[in-house]
PDB file with one MODEL, atoms N, CA, C and O in Angstrom:
MODEL        1
ATOM      1  N   MET A   1     -49.041  66.196  48.059  1.00  0.00           N
ATOM      2  CA  MET A   1     -47.857  66.310  47.658  1.00  0.00           C
ATOM      3  C   MET A   1     -47.167  66.739  45.980  1.00  0.00           C
ATOM      4  O   MET A   1     -47.966  66.575  45.058  1.00  0.00           O
ATOM      5  N   THR A   2     -46.292  67.062  45.746  1.00  0.00           N
ATOM      6  CA  THR A   2     -46.570  66.645  44.028  1.00  0.00           C
ATOM      7  C   THR A   2     -45.248  65.595  43.741  1.00  0.00           C
ATOM      8  O   THR A   2     -44.238  65.335  44.396  1.00  0.00           O
ATOM      9  N   ASP A   3     -45.768  65.135  42.449  1.00  0.00           N
ATOM     10  CA  ASP A   3     -45.148  64.544  41.324  1.00  0.00           C
ATOM     11  C   ASP A   3     -43.841  64.970  41.157  1.00  0.00           C
ATOM     12  O   ASP A   3     -43.532  66.154  41.293  1.00  0.00           O
ATOM     13  N   THR A   4     -42.981  64.024  40.847  1.00  0.00           N
ATOM     14  CA  THR A   4     -42.019  64.708  40.519  1.00  0.00           C
ATOM     15  C   THR A   4     -41.523  64.114  39.223  1.00  0.00           C
ATOM     16  O   THR A   4     -41.145  62.942  39.198  1.00  0.00           O
ATOM     17  N   THR A   5     -41.509  64.797  38.256  1.00  0.00           N
ATOM     18  CA  THR A   5     -41.035  64.500  36.642  1.00  0.00           C
ATOM     19  C   THR A   5     -40.414  64.992  36.331  1.00  0.00           C
ATOM     20  O   THR A   5     -40.173  66.039  36.932  1.00  0.00           O
ATOM     21  N   THR A   6     -39.725  64.683  35.267  1.00  0.00           N
ATOM     22  CA  THR A   6     -38.449  64.796  34.288  1.00  0.00           C
ATOM     23  C   THR A   6     -38.174  64.942  32.999  1.00  0.00           C
ATOM     24  O   THR A   6     -37.861  63.868  32.485  1.00  0.00           O
ATOM     25  N   LYS A   7     -38.164  65.953  32.186  1.00  0.00           N
ATOM     26  CA  LYS A   7     -38.217  65.900  30.622  1.00  0.00           C
ATOM     27  C   LYS A   7     -37.138  65.917  30.465  1.00  0.00           C
ATOM     28  O   LYS A   7     -36.328  66.281  31.318  1.00  0.00           O
ATOM     29  N   HIS A   8     -36.835  65.489  29.223  1.00  0.00           N
ATOM     30  CA  HIS A   8     -35.623  65.303  28.391  1.00  0.00           C
ATOM     31  C   HIS A   8     -35.333  66.760  27.357  1.00  0.00           C
ATOM     32  O   HIS A   8     -35.984  66.668  26.316  1.00  0.00           O
ATOM     33  N   LEU A   9     -34.606  67.888  27.433  1.00  0.00           N
ATOM     34  CA  LEU A   9     -34.958  69.106  26.286  1.00  0.00           C
ATOM     35  C   LEU A   9     -33.562  68.907  24.931  1.00  0.00           C
ATOM     36  O   LEU A   9     -32.443  68.419  25.090  1.00  0.00           O
ATOM     37  N   ARG A  10     -34.069  69.385  23.884  1.00  0.00           N
ATOM     38  CA  ARG A  10     -32.879  69.427  23.336  1.00  0.00           C
ATOM     39  C   ARG A  10     -33.727  70.837  22.906  1.00  0.00           C
ATOM     40  O   ARG A  10     -34.918  70.869  22.594  1.00  0.00           O
ATOM     41  N   ILE A  11     -32.960  71.792  22.963  1.00  0.00           N
ATOM     42  CA  ILE A  11     -32.925  73.981  21.766  1.00  0.00           C
ATOM     43  C   ILE A  11     -32.021  73.922  20.813  1.00  0.00           C
ATOM     44  O   ILE A  11     -30.827  73.637  20.722  1.00  0.00           O
ATOM     45  N   PHE A  12     -32.746  74.208  20.229  1.00  0.00           N
ATOM     46  CA  PHE A  12     -31.991  74.150  18.709  1.00  0.00           C
ATOM     47  C   PHE A  12     -32.336  75.872  18.607  1.00  0.00           C
ATOM     48  O   PHE A  12     -33.176  76.338  19.377  1.00  0.00           O
ATOM     49  N   GLY A  13     -31.720  76.651  17.736  1.00  0.00           N
ATOM     50  CA  GLY A  13     -31.094  78.173  17.348  1.00  0.00           C
ATOM     51  C   GLY A  13     -30.264  78.650  17.257  1.00  0.00           C
ATOM     52  O   GLY A  13     -29.381  78.143  16.565  1.00  0.00           O
ATOM     53  N   HIS A  14     -30.096  79.643  17.765  1.00  0.00           N
ATOM     54  CA  HIS A  14     -28.477  80.148  18.209  1.00  0.00           C
ATOM     55  C   HIS A  14     -28.292  80.077  19.638  1.00  0.00           C
ATOM     56  O   HIS A  14     -28.515  80.974  20.450  1.00  0.00           O
ATOM     57  N   VAL A  15     -28.023  79.349  19.774  1.00  0.00           N
ATOM     58  CA  VAL A  15     -28.122  78.948  21.789  1.00  0.00           C
ATOM     59  C   VAL A  15     -26.712  78.631  22.327  1.00  0.00           C
ATOM     60  O   VAL A  15     -26.482  78.119  23.422  1.00  0.00           O
ATOM     61  N   GLN A  16     -25.728  79.034  21.337  1.00  0.00           N
ATOM     62  CA  GLN A  16     -24.252  78.472  21.858  1.00  0.00           C
ATOM     63  C   GLN A  16     -23.631  80.269  21.992  1.00  0.00           C
ATOM     64  O   GLN A  16     -24.094  81.210  21.348  1.00  0.00           O
ATOM     65  N   GLY A  17     -22.643  80.334  22.873  1.00  0.00           N
ATOM     66  CA  GLY A  17     -22.279  81.847  22.950  1.00  0.00           C
ATOM     67  C   GLY A  17     -23.253  82.278  23.176  1.00  0.00           C
ATOM     68  O   GLY A  17     -23.763  82.892  22.238  1.00  0.00           O
ATOM     69  N   VAL A  18     -23.684  82.245  23.886  1.00  0.00           N
ATOM     70  CA  VAL A  18     -24.894  83.596  23.810  1.00  0.00           C
ATOM     71  C   VAL A  18     -25.638  83.209  25.790  1.00  0.00           C
ATOM     72  O   VAL A  18     -26.815  83.402  26.095  1.00  0.00           O
ATOM     73  N   TYR A  19     -24.531  82.661  26.792  1.00  0.00           N
ATOM     74  CA  TYR A  19     -25.357  82.592  28.207  1.00  0.00           C
ATOM     75  C   TYR A  19     -26.941  81.676  28.264  1.00  0.00           C
ATOM     76  O   TYR A  19     -27.843  81.727  29.100  1.00  0.00           O
ATOM     77  N   TYR A  20     -26.822  80.972  27.173  1.00  0.00           N
ATOM     78  CA  TYR A  20     -28.048  80.529  27.486  1.00  0.00           C
ATOM     79  C   TYR A  20     -27.494  79.200  28.221  1.00  0.00           C
ATOM     80  O   TYR A  20     -28.438  78.614  28.751  1.00  0.00           O
ATOM     81  N   ARG A  21     -26.208  78.513  28.427  1.00  0.00           N
ATOM     82  CA  ARG A  21     -26.155  77.190  29.680  1.00  0.00           C
ATOM     83  C   ARG A  21     -26.825  78.167  31.180  1.00  0.00           C
ATOM     84  O   ARG A  21     -27.885  78.074  31.798  1.00  0.00           O
ATOM     85  N   ALA A  22     -25.430  79.215  31.357  1.00  0.00           N
ATOM     86  CA  ALA A  22     -26.068  79.957  32.696  1.00  0.00           C
ATOM     87  C   ALA A  22     -27.002  80.246  32.944  1.00  0.00           C
ATOM     88  O   ALA A  22     -27.365  80.105  34.112  1.00  0.00           O
ATOM     89  N   TRP A  23     -27.863  80.793  31.986  1.00  0.00           N
ATOM     90  CA  TRP A  23     -29.398  81.242  32.074  1.00  0.00           C
ATOM     91  C   TRP A  23     -30.188  80.564  32.829  1.00  0.00           C
ATOM     92  O   TRP A  23     -30.819  80.849  33.846  1.00  0.00           O
ATOM     93  N   THR A  24     -30.021  79.153  31.890  1.00  0.00           N
ATOM     94  CA  THR A  24     -30.760  77.831  32.111  1.00  0.00           C
ATOM     95  C   THR A  24     -30.463  77.587  33.602  1.00  0.00           C
ATOM     96  O   THR A  24     -31.418  77.718  34.368  1.00  0.00           O
ATOM     97  N   GLN A  25     -29.079  77.195  34.192  1.00  0.00           N
ATOM     98  CA  GLN A  25     -28.553  76.500  35.384  1.00  0.00           C
ATOM     99  C   GLN A  25     -29.994  78.060  36.184  1.00  0.00           C
ATOM    100  O   GLN A  25     -30.971  77.662  36.818  1.00  0.00           O
ATOM    101  N   GLU A  26     -29.761  79.714  35.934  1.00  0.00           N
ATOM    102  CA  GLU A  26     -30.623  80.283  37.032  1.00  0.00           C
ATOM    103  C   GLU A  26     -31.640  80.200  36.856  1.00  0.00           C
ATOM    104  O   GLU A  26     -32.324  80.251  37.878  1.00  0.00           O
ATOM    105  N   THR A  27     -32.246  80.060  35.791  1.00  0.00           N
ATOM    106  CA  THR A  27     -34.220  79.402  35.378  1.00  0.00           C
ATOM    107  C   THR A  27     -34.218  78.883  36.622  1.00  0.00           C
ATOM    108  O   THR A  27     -34.385  79.479  37.686  1.00  0.00           O
ATOM    109  N   ALA A  28     -33.879  76.925  36.287  1.00  0.00           N
ATOM    110  CA  ALA A  28     -33.970  76.409  36.479  1.00  0.00           C
ATOM    111  C   ALA A  28     -33.960  76.421  38.485  1.00  0.00           C
ATOM    112  O   ALA A  28     -34.920  76.207  39.225  1.00  0.00           O
ATOM    113  N   ASN A  29     -32.762  76.695  38.805  1.00  0.00           N
ATOM    114  CA  ASN A  29     -32.373  77.309  40.231  1.00  0.00           C
ATOM    115  C   ASN A  29     -33.558  78.202  41.030  1.00  0.00           C
ATOM    116  O   ASN A  29     -33.903  78.040  42.201  1.00  0.00           O
ATOM    117  N   GLY A  30     -34.132  79.271  39.991  1.00  0.00           N
ATOM    118  CA  GLY A  30     -35.457  80.084  40.417  1.00  0.00           C
ATOM    119  C   GLY A  30     -36.489  79.299  41.044  1.00  0.00           C
ATOM    120  O   GLY A  30     -37.013  79.432  42.150  1.00  0.00           O
ATOM    121  N   LEU A  31     -36.785  77.997  39.630  1.00  0.00           N
ATOM    122  CA  LEU A  31     -38.414  77.838  40.192  1.00  0.00           C
ATOM    123  C   LEU A  31     -37.800  75.981  40.755  1.00  0.00           C
ATOM    124  O   LEU A  31     -38.511  74.978  40.697  1.00  0.00           O
ATOM    125  N   ASN A  32     -36.815  76.014  41.091  1.00  0.00           N
ATOM    126  CA  ASN A  32     -36.552  74.978  42.333  1.00  0.00           C
ATOM    127  C   ASN A  32     -36.247  73.921  41.422  1.00  0.00           C
ATOM    128  O   ASN A  32     -36.598  72.897  42.009  1.00  0.00           O
ATOM    129  N   LEU A  33     -35.770  73.607  40.270  1.00  0.00           N
ATOM    130  CA  LEU A  33     -36.079  72.333  39.584  1.00  0.00           C
ATOM    131  C   LEU A  33     -34.318  71.899  39.562  1.00  0.00           C
ATOM    132  O   LEU A  33     -33.517  72.833  39.542  1.00  0.00           O
ATOM    133  N   THR A  34     -33.742  70.311  39.567  1.00  0.00           N
ATOM    134  CA  THR A  34     -33.069  70.150  39.693  1.00  0.00           C
ATOM    135  C   THR A  34     -32.562  69.041  38.038  1.00  0.00           C
ATOM    136  O   THR A  34     -33.441  68.860  37.195  1.00  0.00           O
ATOM    137  N   GLY A  35     -31.337  68.519  37.846  1.00  0.00           N
ATOM    138  CA  GLY A  35     -30.965  68.141  36.057  1.00  0.00           C
ATOM    139  C   GLY A  35     -29.646  68.665  36.439  1.00  0.00           C
ATOM    140  O   GLY A  35     -29.020  68.762  37.494  1.00  0.00           O
ATOM    141  N   TRP A  36     -29.359  69.102  34.664  1.00  0.00           N
ATOM    142  CA  TRP A  36     -28.242  69.176  34.088  1.00  0.00           C
ATOM    143  C   TRP A  36     -28.833  69.778  32.589  1.00  0.00           C
ATOM    144  O   TRP A  36     -29.903  69.574  32.014  1.00  0.00           O
ATOM    145  N   VAL A  37     -27.371  70.800  32.141  1.00  0.00           N
ATOM    146  CA  VAL A  37     -27.600  71.613  31.066  1.00  0.00           C
ATOM    147  C   VAL A  37     -26.449  70.817  30.861  1.00  0.00           C
ATOM    148  O   VAL A  37     -25.811  70.363  31.811  1.00  0.00           O
ATOM    149  N   ARG A  38     -25.908  70.464  28.764  1.00  0.00           N
ATOM    150  CA  ARG A  38     -25.079  71.371  28.026  1.00  0.00           C
ATOM    151  C   ARG A  38     -24.934  71.471  26.484  1.00  0.00           C
ATOM    152  O   ARG A  38     -25.776  71.153  25.644  1.00  0.00           O
ATOM    153  N   ASN A  39     -23.808  71.930  26.305  1.00  0.00           N
ATOM    154  CA  ASN A  39     -23.600  72.541  24.841  1.00  0.00           C
ATOM    155  C   ASN A  39     -23.748  70.790  24.201  1.00  0.00           C
ATOM    156  O   ASN A  39     -23.515  69.781  24.867  1.00  0.00           O
ATOM    157  N   ARG A  40     -24.240  70.840  22.612  1.00  0.00           N
ATOM    158  CA  ARG A  40     -23.764  69.945  22.089  1.00  0.00           C
ATOM    159  C   ARG A  40     -23.175  70.339  21.156  1.00  0.00           C
ATOM    160  O   ARG A  40     -23.235  71.492  20.730  1.00  0.00           O
ATOM    161  N   LYS A  41     -22.166  68.953  20.455  1.00  0.00           N
ATOM    162  CA  LYS A  41     -21.344  69.995  19.346  1.00  0.00           C
ATOM    163  C   LYS A  41     -21.844  69.894  17.992  1.00  0.00           C
ATOM    164  O   LYS A  41     -21.088  70.089  17.040  1.00  0.00           O
ATOM    165  N   ASP A  42     -23.098  69.594  17.833  1.00  0.00           N
ATOM    166  CA  ASP A  42     -24.267  69.816  17.097  1.00  0.00           C
ATOM    167  C   ASP A  42     -24.925  71.726  16.549  1.00  0.00           C
ATOM    168  O   ASP A  42     -25.313  72.328  15.547  1.00  0.00           O
ATOM    169  N   GLY A  43     -24.709  71.919  17.798  1.00  0.00           N
ATOM    170  CA  GLY A  43     -24.912  73.793  18.154  1.00  0.00           C
ATOM    171  C   GLY A  43     -25.948  73.653  18.694  1.00  0.00           C
ATOM    172  O   GLY A  43     -26.605  74.691  18.762  1.00  0.00           O
ATOM    173  N   SER A  44     -26.431  72.705  19.161  1.00  0.00           N
ATOM    174  CA  SER A  44     -27.519  72.703  20.052  1.00  0.00           C
ATOM    175  C   SER A  44     -27.571  72.548  21.364  1.00  0.00           C
ATOM    176  O   SER A  44     -26.642  71.849  21.768  1.00  0.00           O
ATOM    177  N   VAL A  45     -28.637  73.104  22.590  1.00  0.00           N
ATOM    178  CA  VAL A  45     -28.130  72.627  23.523  1.00  0.00           C
ATOM    179  C   VAL A  45     -29.225  72.011  24.544  1.00  0.00           C
ATOM    180  O   VAL A  45     -30.385  72.419  24.473  1.00  0.00           O
ATOM    181  N   GLU A  46     -28.884  71.100  25.427  1.00  0.00           N
ATOM    182  CA  GLU A  46     -29.359  69.682  26.113  1.00  0.00           C
ATOM    183  C   GLU A  46     -29.449  69.834  27.367  1.00  0.00           C
ATOM    184  O   GLU A  46     -28.531  70.333  28.018  1.00  0.00           O
ATOM    185  N   ALA A  47     -30.823  69.333  28.014  1.00  0.00           N
ATOM    186  CA  ALA A  47     -31.305  69.661  28.952  1.00  0.00           C
ATOM    187  C   ALA A  47     -32.068  68.758  29.701  1.00  0.00           C
ATOM    188  O   ALA A  47     -33.016  68.293  29.068  1.00  0.00           O
ATOM    189  N   ILE A  48     -31.908  68.230  31.251  1.00  0.00           N
ATOM    190  CA  ILE A  48     -32.641  67.668  31.395  1.00  0.00           C
ATOM    191  C   ILE A  48     -33.022  67.951  32.904  1.00  0.00           C
ATOM    192  O   ILE A  48     -32.103  68.043  33.719  1.00  0.00           O
ATOM    193  N   VAL A  49     -34.416  68.100  33.339  1.00  0.00           N
ATOM    194  CA  VAL A  49     -34.630  68.976  34.182  1.00  0.00           C
ATOM    195  C   VAL A  49     -36.288  67.999  35.147  1.00  0.00           C
ATOM    196  O   VAL A  49     -37.278  67.449  34.664  1.00  0.00           O
ATOM    197  N   SER A  50     -35.973  68.146  36.167  1.00  0.00           N
ATOM    198  CA  SER A  50     -36.953  67.367  37.157  1.00  0.00           C
ATOM    199  C   SER A  50     -37.140  67.919  38.464  1.00  0.00           C
ATOM    200  O   SER A  50     -36.343  68.394  39.273  1.00  0.00           O
ATOM    201  N   GLY A  51     -38.624  67.712  38.486  1.00  0.00           N
ATOM    202  CA  GLY A  51     -39.350  68.662  39.320  1.00  0.00           C
ATOM    203  C   GLY A  51     -40.819  68.576  39.390  1.00  0.00           C
ATOM    204  O   GLY A  51     -41.443  67.633  38.903  1.00  0.00           O
ATOM    205  N   PRO A  52     -41.360  69.559  39.996  1.00  0.00           N
ATOM    206  CA  PRO A  52     -43.228  69.482  39.878  1.00  0.00           C
ATOM    207  C   PRO A  52     -43.296  69.632  38.327  1.00  0.00           C
ATOM    208  O   PRO A  52     -42.395  70.242  37.752  1.00  0.00           O
ATOM    209  N   GLU A  53     -44.076  69.228  37.809  1.00  0.00           N
ATOM    210  CA  GLU A  53     -44.571  69.560  36.253  1.00  0.00           C
ATOM    211  C   GLU A  53     -45.108  70.921  36.142  1.00  0.00           C
ATOM    212  O   GLU A  53     -44.770  71.394  35.057  1.00  0.00           O
ATOM    213  N   SER A  54     -45.828  71.755  36.854  1.00  0.00           N
ATOM    214  CA  SER A  54     -46.010  72.718  36.531  1.00  0.00           C
ATOM    215  C   SER A  54     -44.994  73.457  37.006  1.00  0.00           C
ATOM    216  O   SER A  54     -45.286  74.589  36.619  1.00  0.00           O
ATOM    217  N   GLN A  55     -44.019  73.528  37.581  1.00  0.00           N
ATOM    218  CA  GLN A  55     -42.944  74.233  36.979  1.00  0.00           C
ATOM    219  C   GLN A  55     -41.978  73.759  36.058  1.00  0.00           C
ATOM    220  O   GLN A  55     -41.116  74.566  35.711  1.00  0.00           O
ATOM    221  N   ILE A  56     -41.947  72.574  35.579  1.00  0.00           N
ATOM    222  CA  ILE A  56     -41.204  72.199  34.622  1.00  0.00           C
ATOM    223  C   ILE A  56     -41.723  72.800  33.654  1.00  0.00           C
ATOM    224  O   ILE A  56     -40.886  73.615  33.265  1.00  0.00           O
ATOM    225  N   MET A  57     -43.069  72.889  32.749  1.00  0.00           N
ATOM    226  CA  MET A  57     -43.924  73.929  32.164  1.00  0.00           C
ATOM    227  C   MET A  57     -43.690  75.208  32.243  1.00  0.00           C
ATOM    228  O   MET A  57     -43.935  75.781  31.182  1.00  0.00           O
ATOM    229  N   LYS A  58     -43.131  76.211  33.484  1.00  0.00           N
ATOM    230  CA  LYS A  58     -42.794  76.967  33.043  1.00  0.00           C
ATOM    231  C   LYS A  58     -41.227  76.900  32.362  1.00  0.00           C
ATOM    232  O   LYS A  58     -40.827  77.121  31.219  1.00  0.00           O
ATOM    233  N   PHE A  59     -40.623  76.539  33.464  1.00  0.00           N
ATOM    234  CA  PHE A  59     -39.314  76.328  32.620  1.00  0.00           C
ATOM    235  C   PHE A  59     -38.660  76.260  31.217  1.00  0.00           C
ATOM    236  O   PHE A  59     -37.639  76.715  30.700  1.00  0.00           O
ATOM    237  N   ILE A  60     -40.040  75.236  30.706  1.00  0.00           N
ATOM    238  CA  ILE A  60     -39.774  75.199  29.247  1.00  0.00           C
ATOM    239  C   ILE A  60     -40.392  76.222  28.479  1.00  0.00           C
ATOM    240  O   ILE A  60     -39.929  76.419  27.355  1.00  0.00           O
ATOM    241  N   LYS A  61     -41.493  77.013  28.928  1.00  0.00           N
ATOM    242  CA  LYS A  61     -41.915  78.014  28.375  1.00  0.00           C
ATOM    243  C   LYS A  61     -41.250  79.350  28.154  1.00  0.00           C
ATOM    244  O   LYS A  61     -41.395  80.122  27.206  1.00  0.00           O
ATOM    245  N   ALA A  62     -40.249  79.500  29.568  1.00  0.00           N
ATOM    246  CA  ALA A  62     -39.219  80.759  30.058  1.00  0.00           C
ATOM    247  C   ALA A  62     -38.039  80.054  28.294  1.00  0.00           C
ATOM    248  O   ALA A  62     -37.930  80.667  27.232  1.00  0.00           O
ATOM    249  N   CYS A  63     -37.376  78.633  28.659  1.00  0.00           N
ATOM    250  CA  CYS A  63     -36.602  78.406  27.630  1.00  0.00           C
ATOM    251  C   CYS A  63     -36.979  78.501  26.209  1.00  0.00           C
ATOM    252  O   CYS A  63     -36.119  78.062  25.446  1.00  0.00           O
ATOM    253  N   HIS A  64     -38.407  79.118  25.482  1.00  0.00           N
ATOM    254  CA  HIS A  64     -38.941  79.095  24.443  1.00  0.00           C
ATOM    255  C   HIS A  64     -38.136  80.677  23.778  1.00  0.00           C
ATOM    256  O   HIS A  64     -37.862  80.971  22.614  1.00  0.00           O
ATOM    257  N   GLU A  65     -37.894  81.600  25.300  1.00  0.00           N
ATOM    258  CA  GLU A  65     -37.142  82.734  25.212  1.00  0.00           C
ATOM    259  C   GLU A  65     -35.916  82.902  25.303  1.00  0.00           C
ATOM    260  O   GLU A  65     -35.247  83.634  24.574  1.00  0.00           O
ATOM    261  N   GLY A  66     -35.328  81.912  26.650  1.00  0.00           N
ATOM    262  CA  GLY A  66     -33.872  82.057  26.417  1.00  0.00           C
ATOM    263  C   GLY A  66     -33.407  83.876  26.907  1.00  0.00           C
ATOM    264  O   GLY A  66     -34.046  84.870  27.251  1.00  0.00           O
ATOM    265  N   PRO A  67     -32.175  83.593  26.721  1.00  0.00           N
ATOM    266  CA  PRO A  67     -31.733  84.827  27.128  1.00  0.00           C
ATOM    267  C   PRO A  67     -31.793  85.722  26.318  1.00  0.00           C
ATOM    268  O   PRO A  67     -32.510  85.441  25.358  1.00  0.00           O
ATOM    269  N   GLU A  68     -31.170  87.065  26.283  1.00  0.00           N
ATOM    270  CA  GLU A  68     -31.253  88.217  25.832  1.00  0.00           C
ATOM    271  C   GLU A  68     -30.894  87.940  23.937  1.00  0.00           C
ATOM    272  O   GLU A  68     -31.471  88.283  22.905  1.00  0.00           O
ATOM    273  N   LEU A  69     -29.615  87.131  24.261  1.00  0.00           N
ATOM    274  CA  LEU A  69     -29.217  87.078  22.742  1.00  0.00           C
ATOM    275  C   LEU A  69     -29.429  85.334  21.921  1.00  0.00           C
ATOM    276  O   LEU A  69     -28.868  84.725  21.010  1.00  0.00           O
ATOM    277  N   ALA A  70     -30.220  85.150  22.588  1.00  0.00           N
ATOM    278  CA  ALA A  70     -30.602  83.134  22.241  1.00  0.00           C
ATOM    279  C   ALA A  70     -31.066  84.330  21.163  1.00  0.00           C
ATOM    280  O   ALA A  70     -31.043  85.561  21.151  1.00  0.00           O
ATOM    281  N   THR A  71     -31.529  83.185  20.205  1.00  0.00           N
ATOM    282  CA  THR A  71     -32.947  82.750  19.254  1.00  0.00           C
ATOM    283  C   THR A  71     -32.930  81.083  19.333  1.00  0.00           C
ATOM    284  O   THR A  71     -32.258  80.066  19.163  1.00  0.00           O
ATOM    285  N   VAL A  72     -34.393  81.710  19.785  1.00  0.00           N
ATOM    286  CA  VAL A  72     -34.597  79.839  19.911  1.00  0.00           C
ATOM    287  C   VAL A  72     -35.624  79.580  18.846  1.00  0.00           C
ATOM    288  O   VAL A  72     -36.642  80.258  18.705  1.00  0.00           O
ATOM    289  N   ASP A  73     -35.236  78.403  18.000  1.00  0.00           N
ATOM    290  CA  ASP A  73     -36.591  78.153  16.989  1.00  0.00           C
ATOM    291  C   ASP A  73     -37.403  76.534  16.676  1.00  0.00           C
ATOM    292  O   ASP A  73     -38.356  76.214  15.966  1.00  0.00           O
ATOM    293  N   THR A  74     -36.280  75.593  17.798  1.00  0.00           N
ATOM    294  CA  THR A  74     -37.879  74.366  18.272  1.00  0.00           C
ATOM    295  C   THR A  74     -36.988  74.158  19.270  1.00  0.00           C
ATOM    296  O   THR A  74     -35.827  74.540  19.421  1.00  0.00           O
ATOM    297  N   ILE A  75     -38.020  73.211  20.206  1.00  0.00           N
ATOM    298  CA  ILE A  75     -37.259  72.531  21.495  1.00  0.00           C
ATOM    299  C   ILE A  75     -38.060  71.578  21.398  1.00  0.00           C
ATOM    300  O   ILE A  75     -39.253  71.742  21.652  1.00  0.00           O
ATOM    301  N   SER A  76     -37.637  70.577  21.072  1.00  0.00           N
ATOM    302  CA  SER A  76     -38.265  68.920  20.945  1.00  0.00           C
ATOM    303  C   SER A  76     -37.612  68.296  23.088  1.00  0.00           C
ATOM    304  O   SER A  76     -36.600  68.204  23.782  1.00  0.00           O
ATOM    305  N   ILE A  77     -39.393  68.031  23.147  1.00  0.00           N
ATOM    306  CA  ILE A  77     -39.226  67.620  24.264  1.00  0.00           C
ATOM    307  C   ILE A  77     -39.682  66.002  25.100  1.00  0.00           C
ATOM    308  O   ILE A  77     -40.845  65.620  25.224  1.00  0.00           O
ATOM    309  N   ASN A  78     -38.712  65.401  25.489  1.00  0.00           N
ATOM    310  CA  ASN A  78     -39.046  63.729  26.057  1.00  0.00           C
ATOM    311  C   ASN A  78     -39.375  63.635  26.945  1.00  0.00           C
ATOM    312  O   ASN A  78     -39.973  64.684  27.186  1.00  0.00           O
ATOM    313  N   GLU A  79     -39.426  62.937  27.855  1.00  0.00           N
ATOM    314  CA  GLU A  79     -39.690  62.158  28.703  1.00  0.00           C
ATOM    315  C   GLU A  79     -38.182  61.505  29.007  1.00  0.00           C
ATOM    316  O   GLU A  79     -37.520  60.724  28.323  1.00  0.00           O
ATOM    317  N   GLY A  80     -37.828  62.266  30.591  1.00  0.00           N
ATOM    318  CA  GLY A  80     -36.375  61.986  31.053  1.00  0.00           C
ATOM    319  C   GLY A  80     -36.259  61.201  31.775  1.00  0.00           C
ATOM    320  O   GLY A  80     -37.281  60.553  32.001  1.00  0.00           O
ATOM    321  N   ILE A  81     -34.974  60.810  32.541  1.00  0.00           N
ATOM    322  CA  ILE A  81     -34.854  59.626  33.549  1.00  0.00           C
ATOM    323  C   ILE A  81     -34.048  60.578  34.540  1.00  0.00           C
ATOM    324  O   ILE A  81     -32.913  61.001  34.320  1.00  0.00           O
ATOM    325  N   ASN A  82     -34.865  60.864  35.736  1.00  0.00           N
ATOM    326  CA  ASN A  82     -34.597  61.029  36.876  1.00  0.00           C
ATOM    327  C   ASN A  82     -33.314  60.747  37.960  1.00  0.00           C
ATOM    328  O   ASN A  82     -33.512  60.228  39.058  1.00  0.00           O
ATOM    329  N   GLU A  83     -32.023  61.153  37.503  1.00  0.00           N
ATOM    330  CA  GLU A  83     -30.699  59.923  38.295  1.00  0.00           C
ATOM    331  C   GLU A  83     -30.477  60.588  39.817  1.00  0.00           C
ATOM    332  O   GLU A  83     -29.411  60.740  40.414  1.00  0.00           O
ATOM    333  N   GLY A  84     -31.633  60.884  40.186  1.00  0.00           N
ATOM    334  CA  GLY A  84     -31.019  61.231  41.744  1.00  0.00           C
ATOM    335  C   GLY A  84     -31.023  62.833  42.012  1.00  0.00           C
ATOM    336  O   GLY A  84     -30.989  63.047  43.224  1.00  0.00           O
ATOM    337  N   PHE A  85     -31.053  64.018  41.236  1.00  0.00           N
ATOM    338  CA  PHE A  85     -30.644  65.268  41.008  1.00  0.00           C
ATOM    339  C   PHE A  85     -30.558  65.603  42.465  1.00  0.00           C
ATOM    340  O   PHE A  85     -31.203  64.824  43.168  1.00  0.00           O
ATOM    341  N   THR A  86     -30.013  66.436  43.020  1.00  0.00           N
ATOM    342  CA  THR A  86     -30.289  67.232  43.892  1.00  0.00           C
ATOM    343  C   THR A  86     -29.708  68.867  44.255  1.00  0.00           C
ATOM    344  O   THR A  86     -29.445  69.510  45.271  1.00  0.00           O
ATOM    345  N   ASP A  87     -29.686  69.165  42.251  1.00  0.00           N
ATOM    346  CA  ASP A  87     -29.782  70.223  42.274  1.00  0.00           C
ATOM    347  C   ASP A  87     -29.308  70.622  40.648  1.00  0.00           C
ATOM    348  O   ASP A  87     -29.366  69.772  39.760  1.00  0.00           O
ATOM    349  N   PHE A  88     -28.953  71.682  40.457  1.00  0.00           N
ATOM    350  CA  PHE A  88     -28.742  71.980  38.512  1.00  0.00           C
ATOM    351  C   PHE A  88     -27.200  72.172  38.267  1.00  0.00           C
ATOM    352  O   PHE A  88     -26.560  72.747  39.147  1.00  0.00           O
ATOM    353  N   THR A  89     -26.501  71.692  37.031  1.00  0.00           N
ATOM    354  CA  THR A  89     -25.474  71.641  37.383  1.00  0.00           C
ATOM    355  C   THR A  89     -25.303  71.889  35.706  1.00  0.00           C
ATOM    356  O   THR A  89     -26.082  71.339  34.927  1.00  0.00           O
ATOM    357  N   ILE A  90     -24.336  72.668  35.287  1.00  0.00           N
ATOM    358  CA  ILE A  90     -23.962  72.891  34.015  1.00  0.00           C
ATOM    359  C   ILE A  90     -22.859  71.901  33.711  1.00  0.00           C
ATOM    360  O   ILE A  90     -21.820  72.014  34.362  1.00  0.00           O
ATOM    361  N   ARG A  91     -22.967  70.829  32.692  1.00  0.00           N
ATOM    362  CA  ARG A  91     -22.237  69.645  32.214  1.00  0.00           C
ATOM    363  C   ARG A  91     -21.262  70.026  30.878  1.00  0.00           C
ATOM    364  O   ARG A  91     -21.694  70.967  30.211  1.00  0.00           O
ATOM    365  N   GLU A  92     -20.182  69.497  30.476  1.00  0.00           N
ATOM    366  CA  GLU A  92     -19.116  69.400  29.531  1.00  0.00           C
ATOM    367  C   GLU A  92     -20.038  69.194  27.985  1.00  0.00           C
ATOM    368  O   GLU A  92     -21.045  68.487  27.982  1.00  0.00           O
ATOM    369  N   THR A  93     -19.780  69.570  27.307  1.00  0.00           N
ATOM    370  CA  THR A  93     -20.213  69.845  25.645  1.00  0.00           C
ATOM    371  C   THR A  93     -19.934  68.620  25.699  1.00  0.00           C
ATOM    372  O   THR A  93     -19.194  68.215  26.595  1.00  0.00           O
ATOM    373  N   ALA A  94     -20.545  67.629  24.613  1.00  0.00           N
ATOM    374  CA  ALA A  94     -21.011  65.959  24.853  1.00  0.00           C
ATOM    375  C   ALA A  94     -21.721  66.269  22.527  1.00  0.00           C
ATOM    376  O   ALA A  94     -22.242  65.339  21.911  1.00  0.00           O
TER     377      ALA A  94
ENDMDL
END
């Protein structure tokens, strides 16, 4: 059995208005990860992602690239809290 881990990401750069949230949701779904993504008022994107650590590492690597129109400068990665997610959703801006 694979242990589940949860990470809290903040993605900085040109990441709003470039399909980043929808792309993040598609990427997470493709890796069978759960959690959520949302825009932040400061121009960053925030995500909580939960699943096997190996899949989360693939997700984080993909997030450094992002969708075609995005430019990712940096990603902060911290431990996150698993809220019992059952899917990966897009949340409202915070």
